[in-house]
C-alpha positions in Angstrom: 82.8 12.0 20.6 81.2 14.3 23.1 83.1 14.5 26.5 80.8 14.4 29.5 80.4 17.7 31.3 81.6 16.1 34.5 84.8 14.9 32.9 85.4 18.2 31.2 85.0 20.0 34.5 87.3 17.7 36.5 89.9 17.9 33.7 89.8 21.6 33.5 90.2 22.1 37.3 93.0 19.5 37.4 94.9 21.1 34.6 94.6 24.5 36.3 96.0 23.1 39.5 99.0 21.6 37.7 99.7 24.7 35.7 99.6 26.8 38.9 102.2 24.6 40.4 104.5 24.3 37.3 104.1 27.5 35.6 103.9 30.1 38.3 106.0 32.5 36.3 103.6 32.8 33.6 100.5 32.8 35.9 99.1 36.0 34.5 98.8 34.7 30.9 97.6 31.3 32.1 95.1 33.0 34.4 93.7 35.0 31.5 93.4 31.9 29.3 92.1 29.8 32.1 89.6 32.4 33.2 88.3 32.9 29.7 88.1 29.2 29.1 86.3 28.5 32.3 83.8 31.3 31.7 83.3 30.2 28.1 82.8 26.6 29.1 80.3 27.4 31.8 78.5 29.7 29.4 78.4 27.0 26.8 77.1 24.5 29.3 74.4 26.8 30.5 73.5 27.8 26.9 73.3 24.1 25.9 71.0 23.4 28.9 68.8 26.3 27.8 68.8 25.1 24.3 67.8 21.6 25.4 65.0 23.1 27.5 63.8 25.2 24.6 63.8 22.3 22.2 62.3 19.8 24.6 58.7 18.7 23.7 56.5 17.1 26.3 54.0 14.5 25.1 51.0 16.6 26.1 51.9 19.9 24.5 51.5 20.7 20.9 55.1 21.9 20.3 58.4 22.8 22.1 59.0 26.3 23.3 60.7 27.2 20.0 57.4 26.5 18.3 55.4 28.6 20.8 56.6 32.2 20.6 54.7 33.5 23.6 55.9 30.8 25.9 59.5 31.2 24.5 59.5 34.9 25.1 58.2 34.4 28.7 60.9 31.8 29.3 63.7 34.1 28.0 62.3 37.0 30.1 62.3 34.8 33.2 65.9 33.6 32.5 67.1 37.2 32.1 65.3 38.2 35.2 67.0 35.5 37.2 70.5 35.6 35.7 70.7 39.3 34.7 72.4 38.1 31.5 71.4 38.8 28.0 69.7 35.8 26.3 68.7 35.9 22.6 67.1 33.1 20.5 67.3 33.3 16.7 66.2 31.0 13.8 68.2 29.7 10.9 68.0 33.0 9.2 69.3 34.9 12.2 65.9 36.4 12.8 65.4 37.1 16.5 62.6 34.9 18.0 62.9 36.0 21.6 64.9 38.7 23.5 65.3 39.9 27.0 62.8 42.2 28.7 63.0 45.8 27.4 64.4 44.7 24.0 61.2 43.0 22.6 61.2 45.5 19.8 64.1 43.6 18.2 62.0 40.4 17.8 61.6 39.7 14.2 64.7 41.7 13.1 67.9 40.1 11.9 70.8 39.8 14.3 73.9 41.6 12.8 76.4 42.1 15.7 78.4 38.9 15.0 81.1 40.5 12.9 82.7 37.2 12.1 79.3 35.7 11.2 79.8 33.2 14.0 76.0 32.5 14.3 75.7 31.3 10.7 78.8 29.1 11.2 77.2 27.5 14.3 74.0 26.9 12.4 75.9 25.3 9.6 78.1 23.0 11.5 76.4 22.8 14.9 79.6 23.6 16.8 79.2 26.2 19.7 81.3 29.4 19.3 81.8 32.7 21.1 82.2 36.2 19.8 82.3 39.8 21.0 79.2 41.8 20.3 80.0 45.4 19.5 77.1 47.8 19.5 76.1 51.3 20.5 74.8 50.0 23.8 78.1 48.1 24.5 80.9 50.0 22.7 83.5 48.0 24.7 81.9 44.8 23.5 80.0 42.0 25.3 81.2 38.4 25.1 78.5 36.0 23.9 78.5 32.2 23.4 76.4 30.7 20.5 75.0 27.1 20.8 72.8 25.5 18.2 69.1 24.6 18.6 68.8 21.0 17.3 65.8 18.8 16.9 65.8 15.1 18.0 66.9 14.2 14.5 69.9 16.5 14.6 68.5 19.3 12.4 69.6 22.8 13.4 66.6 25.1 13.5 68.3 28.1 15.2 70.7 29.2 17.9 70.8 30.5 21.5 73.0 33.5 22.3 74.1 33.8 26.0 76.1 36.7 27.4 79.0 35.5 29.6 80.9 38.8 30.2 79.7 38.8 33.8 80.9 35.2 34.2 84.3 36.2 32.8 84.6 39.2 35.1 83.5 37.2 38.0 86.1 34.6 37.2 88.8 37.2 36.8 87.9 38.7 40.1 88.0 35.4 41.8 91.4 34.5 40.4 93.2 37.9 40.6 94.0 37.6 44.3 95.6 34.2 43.7 98.3 35.7 41.5 99.6 37.5 44.6 99.9 34.3 46.6 100.5 31.8 43.8 104.2 31.5 44.4 103.8 31.2 48.2 100.8 29.0 48.4 101.0 26.5 45.5 100.2 23.7 47.9 97.3 25.8 49.3 96.2 26.5 45.7 96.3 22.8 44.8 94.3 22.0 48.0 91.9 24.8 47.3 91.6 23.7 43.7 90.9 20.1 44.7 88.4 21.2 47.3 86.8 23.6 44.8 86.7 20.9 42.2 85.0 18.5 44.6 82.4 21.0 45.8 81.8 22.3 42.3 81.5 18.8 40.9 79.2 17.9 43.6 76.9 20.9 43.2 77.0 20.7 39.4 76.3 17.0 39.3 73.5 17.5 41.9 71.8 20.2 39.9 72.4 18.4 36.6 71.0 15.2 38.1 67.9 17.0 39.5 67.3 18.6 36.1 67.9 15.4 34.2 65.6 13.4 36.5 62.9 16.1 36.2 63.1 16.1 32.4 63.0 12.3 32.3 60.0 12.2 34.7 58.2 14.8 32.5 59.0 12.7 29.4 57.4 9.7 31.1 54.2 11.7 31.5 54.6 12.4 35.3 53.2 15.9 35.0 53.2 16.4 38.8 57.0 15.9 39.0 59.0 19.0 40.1 62.7 19.9 40.8 63.3 20.7 44.4 66.4 22.8 43.9 65.8 26.3 45.5 69.3 27.7 45.2 70.0 31.0 43.6 72.5 29.7 41.1 71.8 28.7 37.5 70.6 25.3 38.5 68.1 26.9 40.9 67.0 29.2 38.1 66.7 26.3 35.7 64.8 24.3 38.3 62.4 27.2 38.7 62.0 27.6 34.9 61.5 23.8 34.6 58.9 23.7 37.4 57.0 26.6 35.7 57.1 24.8 32.4 55.9 21.6 34.0 53.1 23.4 35.8 52.0 24.9 32.5 52.2 21.5 30.7 50.2 19.9 33.6 47.6 22.6 33.4 47.3 22.3 29.6 47.0 18.5 29.9 44.3 18.9 32.6 42.4 21.3 30.3 42.8 18.9 27.4 41.6 16.0 29.5 38.6 18.1 30.6 37.8 19.1 27.1 38.2 15.5 25.9 35.8 14.2 28.7 33.3 17.0 27.8 33.4 16.1 24.1 33.1 12.4 24.9 30.1 13.1 27.1 28.5 15.1 24.3 29.1 12.2 21.8 27.9 9.6 24.3 24.7 11.4 25.1 23.9 12.7 21.7 20.5 11.7 20.3 21.9 11.2 16.8 24.0 8.2 16.0 27.7 9.2 15.6 30.3 6.9 14.0 33.9 7.7 13.2 35.5 6.0 10.2 39.3 6.1 9.8 41.3 6.3 6.6 41.3 2.5 6.5 37.5 2.5 6.2 37.1 0.9 9.7 34.7 2.2 12.3 36.8 3.4 15.3 34.0 4.8 17.4 30.2 4.5 17.7 28.1 6.1 20.4 25.1 4.4 22.1 22.6 6.1 19.7 24.5 4.7 16.7 24.4 1.2 18.2 20.6 1.5 18.7 20.0 2.8 15.1 22.3 0.2 13.6 20.8 -2.5 15.7 24.2 -4.0 16.8 26.3 -4.2 19.9 29.2 -1.8 20.2 31.8 -4.5 19.9 30.1 -5.6 16.6 30.5 -2.1 15.2 33.9 -0.7 16.3 36.8 -2.1 14.4 34.7 -3.4 11.6 34.7 -2.1 7.9 31.9 0.4 7.7 30.4 -1.2 4.5 29.7 -4.4 6.5 27.8 -2.4 9.2 26.2 0.5 7.4 24.2 -0.8 4.4 22.4 2.0 2.7 19.4 1.9 0.3 17.4 4.6 -1.5 13.8 5.5 -0.7 12.6 3.0 -3.4 14.3 0.2 -1.5 17.2 -0.3 -3.9 20.8 -0.6 -2.7 22.8 2.6 -3.4 25.2 2.3 -6.3 28.9 2.3 -5.5 30.2 5.8 -4.9 26.8 7.4 -4.4 26.3 7.1 -0.7 27.0 10.2 1.5 29.8 8.4 3.2 31.6 7.4 0.0 31.1 10.9 -1.4 32.6 12.5 1.7 35.6 10.2 1.6 36.1 10.7 -2.2 35.7 14.5 -2.3 36.7 15.6 1.2 33.5 17.6 1.5 30.5 17.3 3.7 27.5 15.4 2.2 24.0 14.7 3.5 21.1 12.7 2.2 18.0 10.9 3.3 18.5 7.1 2.9 17.2 3.8 4.1 19.4 1.8 6.5 19.1 -2.0 6.5 19.1 -3.4 10.0 20.1 -6.9 10.9 16.5 -8.1 10.9 16.2 -7.0 7.2 14.0 -4.0 7.9 14.7 -0.6 6.3 15.0 2.3 8.7 14.6 5.8 7.2 17.6 7.9 8.4 19.2 11.2 7.5 22.9 10.4 6.9 25.4 13.3 7.2 29.1 12.7 6.5 31.9 15.2 7.4 35.5 14.6 6.3 38.3 15.2 8.7 40.4 18.2 8.0 43.7 16.5 8.6 46.3 14.4 6.8 45.1 11.3 8.6 41.8 11.2 6.6 38.5 9.6 7.7 35.0 10.9 8.2 32.5 11.4 11.0 29.0 9.9 10.1 25.9 11.2 11.8 22.7 9.1 11.5 19.4 10.6 12.6 16.4 8.3 12.9 13.6 10.0 11.0 11.1 7.2 11.1 8.9 9.1 13.6 9.1 12.2 11.4 8.1 10.2 8.3 5.3 8.6 10.3 4.1 12.0 11.4 4.3 13.2 7.8 2.3 10.2 6.7 -0.2 10.9 9.4 -0.5 14.5 8.4 -0.9 13.5 4.8 -3.5 10.9 5.7 -5.3 13.5 7.9 -5.1 16.0 5.0 -6.6 13.3 2.7 -9.3 12.6 5.3 -10.0 16.3 5.6 -10.1 16.7 1.8 -12.5 13.7 1.6 -14.5 15.2 4.5 -14.5 18.5 2.7 -15.7 16.8 -0.5 -18.4 15.0 1.4 -19.4 18.2 3.1 -19.6 19.9 -0.2 -21.6 17.0 -1.7 -23.8 17.1 1.4 -24.2 20.8 1.1 -25.0 20.5 -2.5 -27.4 17.6 -1.8 -29.0 19.6 1.0 -29.6 22.5 -1.5 -31.0 20.1 -4.0 -33.2 18.5 -1.3 -34.5 21.9 -0.3 -35.3 22.6 -3.9 -36.9 19.2 -4.3 -39.0 19.8 -1.2 -40.1 23.2 -2.6 -41.0 21.7 -5.9 -43.0 18.9 -4.3 -44.8 21.2 -2.0 -45.8 23.3 -5.0 -47.3 20.2 -6.7 -51.1 19.9 -6.5 -51.4 16.3 -7.9 -49.6 13.1 -7.5 -48.9 13.1 -11.3 -47.1 16.4 -11.0 -45.1 15.2 -7.9 -43.9 12.0 -9.6 -43.0 13.9 -12.7 -40.7 16.2 -10.6 -39.2 13.1 -8.8 -38.4 11.4 -12.1 -36.7 14.5 -13.5 -34.5 15.4 -10.5 -33.5 11.9 -9.3 -30.5 11.6 -11.8 -29.1 14.8 -10.2 -29.0 13.0 -6.8 -27.9 9.6 -8.0 -26.1 10.1 -11.4 -24.7 6.5 -11.5 -27.8 4.7 -10.3 -31.1 3.7 -11.8 -34.2 3.7 -9.8 -38.0 4.1 -9.4 -40.6 5.3 -7.0 -43.6 3.1 -6.2 -46.8 4.2 -4.5 -49.1 1.9 -2.5 -52.7 2.0 -3.7 -55.5 3.2 -1.5 -56.7 -0.3 -1.1 -53.3 -1.3 0.3 -53.1 -4.4 -1.9 -51.1 -3.1 -4.9 -47.8 -1.2 -5.3 -47.5 0.7 -8.6 -44.5 2.4 -10.2 -45.1 6.1 -10.5 -41.6 7.4 -11.7 -38.5 5.8 -13.1 -35.0 7.0 -14.2 -31.7 5.5 -15.4 -31.0 2.8 -18.1 -31.9 -0.2 -15.9 -35.5 -1.2 -15.2 -34.8 -3.5 -12.2 -38.2 -3.5 -10.5 -41.6 -4.7 -11.7 -44.1 -1.9 -12.5 -46.8 -3.5 -10.2 -46.5 -5.9 -7.3 -48.0 -6.8 -4.1 -46.8 -5.2 -0.9 -45.6 -8.6 0.5 -43.2 -8.9 -2.5 -41.0 -6.2 -1.0 -38.9 -6.9 2.1 -38.7 -3.2 2.8 -42.5 -2.9 3.1 -42.6 -6.1 5.1 -40.0 -5.0 7.6 -40.7 -1.2 7.5 -37.0 -0.4 7.0 -34.3 -0.2 4.4 -33.5 -3.5 2.6 -30.3 -4.1 0.7 -29.9 -7.0 -1.8 -27.8 -8.1 -4.7 -24.0 -8.2 -5.0 -22.1 -8.5 -1.6 -25.4 -8.7 0.4 -26.3 -11.8 2.4 -30.0 -10.8 2.5 -32.7 -12.2 0.1 -33.7 -10.2 -2.9 -37.3 -8.8 -3.2 -39.7 -10.7 -5.4 -40.4 -7.6 -7.5 -36.7 -7.2 -8.4 -35.4 -8.5 -11.7 -32.0 -9.8 -10.6 -29.1 -8.7 -12.8 -25.7 -10.3 -12.3 -23.3 -8.1 -10.4 -25.8 -5.5 -9.5 -26.8 -4.1 -6.1 -30.2 -3.0 -4.9 -31.8 -1.1 -2.1 -35.4 -0.5 -1.3 -36.3 2.3 1.2 -39.8 2.7 2.6 -41.5 6.0 2.0 -43.0 6.6 5.5 -44.4 9.8 6.9 -47.0 10.7 9.5 -47.2 7.1 10.7 -48.1 5.7 7.3 -46.0 3.8 4.7 -46.9 5.3 1.3 -44.6 3.3 -1.0 -40.9 2.7 -1.6 -37.9 4.3 -3.2 -35.9 1.7 -5.2 -32.3 2.1 -6.4 -30.1 -0.2 -8.5 -26.3 0.0 -9.0 -25.1 -1.9 -12.1 -21.7 -3.6 -11.7 -21.7 -3.1 -8.0 -18.6 -5.4 -7.8 -16.5 -2.5 -9.1 -17.9 -0.1 -6.5 -18.6 -1.9 -3.2 -19.1 1.3 -1.3 -21.8 2.7 -3.6 -24.5 2.5 -1.0 -22.4 4.1 1.8 -21.6 6.9 -0.5 -25.2 7.6 -1.2 -26.9 6.5 2.1 -27.1 10.0 3.6 -28.5 11.5 0.5 -30.8 8.5 0.0 -32.4 9.0 3.4 -32.9 12.7 2.9 -34.5 12.1 -0.5 -36.7 9.3 0.8 -37.9 11.5 3.8 -38.5 14.5 1.5 -40.5 12.4 -1.0 -42.5 10.6 1.7 -43.4 13.9 3.5 -44.4 15.5 0.2 -46.6 12.5 -0.8 -48.2 12.5 2.7 -49.0 16.2 2.4 -50.4 15.7 -1.1 -52.6 12.8 0.1 -53.8 14.9 3.0 -54.5 17.9 0.8 -56.3 15.6 -1.7 -58.4 14.1 1.1 -59.3 17.6 2.4 -60.1 18.8 -1.1 -62.3 15.8 -1.8 -64.1 16.4 1.5 -64.6 20.0 0.6 -66.0 19.3 -3.0 -67.7 15.9 -2.5 -71.1 15.0 -1.1 -70.4 12.6 1.8 -73.5 10.5 1.2 -73.3 10.0 -2.6 -69.6 10.7 -3.4 -70.7 13.2 -6.1 -69.5 16.7 -6.3 -71.3 19.2 -4.1 -73.2 22.2 -5.3 -70.4 24.7 -4.5 -67.9 22.8 -6.6 -70.5 22.5 -9.4 -71.1 26.2 -9.5 -67.4 27.1 -9.5 -66.4 24.6 -12.1 -69.4 25.0 -14.4 -69.0 28.7 -14.6 -65.3 28.2 -15.6 -66.2 25.4 -18.1 -69.0 27.6 -19.7 -66.5 30.4 -20.3 -64.1 28.0 -21.9 -66.8 26.5 -24.2 -68.0 29.9 -25.2 -64.4 31.0 -26.1 -64.1 27.9 -28.3 -67.6 28.2 -29.7 -68.5 24.8 -28.3 -71.9 23.7 -26.9 -72.5 23.6 -23.2 -75.3 21.4 -21.8 -76.7 21.0 -18.3 -79.4 18.8 -16.9 -81.3 18.8 -13.6 -82.5 15.4 -12.2 -85.0 14.8 -9.4 -86.1 11.4 -7.9 -89.8 11.0 -8.3 -91.9 10.5 -5.1 -88.7 10.6 -2.9 -90.7 11.7 0.1 -92.8 8.6 -0.1 -89.6 6.4 0.1 -88.6 8.3 3.3 -92.0 8.1 4.8 -92.7 4.5 3.9 -89.3 2.8 4.3 -87.3 5.3 6.5 -84.4 7.7 5.9 -81.9 4.9 5.5 -83.8 3.5 2.6 -84.0 7.0 1.2 -80.2 7.3 1.5 -79.8 4.0 -0.3 -82.0 5.3 -3.2 -79.9 8.5 -3.5 -76.6 6.4 -3.5 -77.9 4.0 -6.2 -79.1 6.9 -8.4 -75.8 8.6 -7.9 -74.0 5.5 -8.9 -76.1 5.2 -12.1 -75.4 8.8 -12.8 -71.6 8.2 -12.6 -71.9 5.2 -14.8 -73.5 7.3 -17.6 -71.3 10.4 -17.1 -68.5 11.1 -19.5 -64.9 11.8 -18.5 -65.3 15.5 -18.8 -68.8 15.6 -17.3 -69.4 17.0 -13.8 -72.0 15.1 -11.8 -73.1 16.6 -8.5 -75.8 16.5 -5.8 -77.6 19.8 -6.1 -79.7 19.5 -3.0 -82.0 17.0 -1.3 -83.1 14.5 -4.0 -82.0 16.8 -6.9 -78.9 16.1 -9.0 -77.2 18.3 -11.6 -75.0 17.1 -14.4 -72.8 19.4 -16.6 -72.0 18.1 -20.1 -69.3 20.3 -21.7 -68.9 20.1 -25.5 -72.2 18.1 -25.8 -75.1 19.2 -28.1 -78.7 19.2 -27.0 -79.5 16.1 -29.1 -76.7 14.1 -27.6 -77.6 15.4 -24.2 -81.2 14.2 -24.5 -79.9 10.8 -25.6 -77.7 10.7 -22.5 -80.6 11.7 -20.3 -82.9 9.1 -21.7 -80.3 6.4 -21.2 -79.9 7.5 -17.6 -83.7 7.6 -17.0 -84.1 4.1 -18.3 -81.1 2.8 -16.2 -82.6 4.3 -13.0 -86.0 2.8 -13.8 -84.4 -0.7 -14.1 -82.8 -0.5 -10.6 -84.0 -3.2 -8.2 -83.7 -1.9 -4.7 -84.2 -3.7 -1.3 -83.4 -2.6 2.2 -83.2 -5.0 5.1 -84.9 -7.7 3.1 -87.7 -5.5 1.9 -88.2 -4.6 -1.7 -88.4 -0.9 -2.3 -90.1 -1.0 -5.7 -89.1 0.8 -8.8 -87.5 4.2 -8.8 -88.0 6.8 -11.5 -86.5 10.2 -12.2 -87.6 13.3 -14.0 -84.9 15.2 -16.0 -84.8 18.7 -17.4 -82.1 19.7 -19.9 -80.9 23.0 -21.3 -78.1 24.1 -23.7 -76.4 27.4 -23.9 -77.9 29.5 -26.7 -75.9 31.1 -29.5 -75.9 34.4 -27.7 -73.7 34.6 -24.5 -75.4 33.7 -21.2 -74.4 32.9 -17.7 -74.3 29.6 -15.8 -77.2 30.8 -13.7 -79.3 31.3 -16.8 -78.6 27.7 -18.1 -79.2 26.0 -14.8 -82.5 28.0 -14.3 -83.6 26.9 -17.8 -82.8 23.2 -17.0 -84.6 23.6 -13.6 -87.7 25.0 -15.4 -87.6 22.0 -17.8 -87.4 19.7 -14.8 -90.6 21.2 -13.3 -92.3 20.7 -16.7 -91.3 17.1 -16.7 -92.8 16.6 -13.3 -96.0 18.4 -14.2 -96.4 16.4 -17.3 -96.4 13.1 -15.4 -92.8 12.5 -14.2 -90.4 9.7 -15.4 -89.4 11.7 -18.5 -86.9 14.0 -20.1 -87.9 17.5 -21.1 -85.7 20.0 -22.9 -85.9 23.7 -22.1 -88.4 25.5 -24.3 -86.0 28.3 -25.4 -83.2 25.9 -26.5 -82.1 26.3 -30.1 -81.9 23.1 -32.0 
């Protein structure tokens, strides 16, 4: 049983007083023993107080002084500075943990100056001991007291060595003068001892009480508590050391509180959701971002098992298998794991998140889960992907448009190079499959009479339009704009279309220079499988239609101008210039193939009389009716022309003289049978004289042949008119 320090102190002083009075004779020996005992006891008390201070651990510090070498060394240095006594702290192996100022070099070395191995004995049984340290620095020996360093559980982890030589010497000095007066002043000694005992007890208990109260206040967490003892004795020194330690603890606690508040502020304001899961799989903390991502209130998250709050799925929408989520993998392996997952919210929606789990590096276990909402990122990625697809589609459309433009330019060049409608429509029929590879179609031209629309070109396997139809049978010609019919269209089909189930149709007017020339007709078989077929081809369709329409208008204009340049405006026959150019070419061709070439000259008999008697209008009527008869009797290869005035010329390629004479006789008789009247007045019969000539076996020119025919004509007139005369030099 440990005797309280107060009781020990009173008992010691009382015993000394009794011994002084009873054993005066042996005062010297008693004085030595008493002095040594008092010094040793005081030293033990101080050492034990120091040991208690060294082993004390405040709630807000990581370890007691013995576990913080720097703080322990500072404490020892301060104690030495105040008490001027050596103070050494060793561990269980007698290794020096802290030493007084100036002897720090011994820290870490083994203490070997206890010749009786008293330190090891104290560490073994926990009982304080004293010994004399003999060293080179103190050959006479210093007296030291050893007290154990014990944890709260009683385990001895080291020892405190405190020098008490100075205490012993001070005690001897204080008591030596008493020996001279002991015999004479026993009563005074007893009174002095009593008084001293009272004062010492009062001071000791006051200092001890202040120290105890301060330690207890610190243990309760009152970091601002301080000991007000400012005396210069050991209690004052202990109070100063305690106050310094308390200030350090308070400062550390303030710093920890600031750091905690700073970290909590970071967690609370973080954009990512942060949740802390303890070793029991319960969520202990969730920041505001986590509550928003999880879609729950904070009180519905914290304290709940994490599996009931954080339900994870893969990108395909399937719940993650047991042990495969980043949280479970971090718990099982103790390593960090991160993965993109889908989080099911209370409303059943799946939110894309990046889940990162970091295991605690401590024995308590648990993980920190970070949830980042990446829905906006995924939406942005999808938008970028869709934009990329749109750009790819646009690029493809631009390429198709560029290719189509190139083909349109080529089509325009080919059509501009055509000189007849036949050539133009042959070009159209051959190139249209390049523009519309999946479509069938046709091009229809309106007749000059404007009462018939005829097919001029066709392509593709489906013949969906009639070859001939009236303009009113086509809605596009009626309305003067594009007309869509068939599958998916609410408009009526054109009458010229042969409706095929599931097909789509479009008719586009071919209009240019203010005139509608015809239509471009397209058909898409199985349009139900490709509803956007027309939108995909509309731009090209318009370009093709405009190109064809412009080319046809140019062809028609050129043909009109050509006909005006080679036709006689009154009779509709070819004019003399065309006759001469064409006949010379035909003559060369007949001569190269050794074929006959016949020409005849025709003159209306007594034409001047018609003009003089009935007027020029009647004369023009005679010329027109003769020209009409001439065209009726001309062959496909024959060239009939008005040569001048009332004279006509006809070229008969590949026709012999005999056949030419027969043709001329037939024509003469047909003209003679004409019955002409003008303004109700009969004009009488009309006769013609014809001269005919054929190219001889030897080469000759067109001029030679027409001159021979003209001479034969004059012979026919001179012989009485209304007859056919062959050239005299013609070989049978």
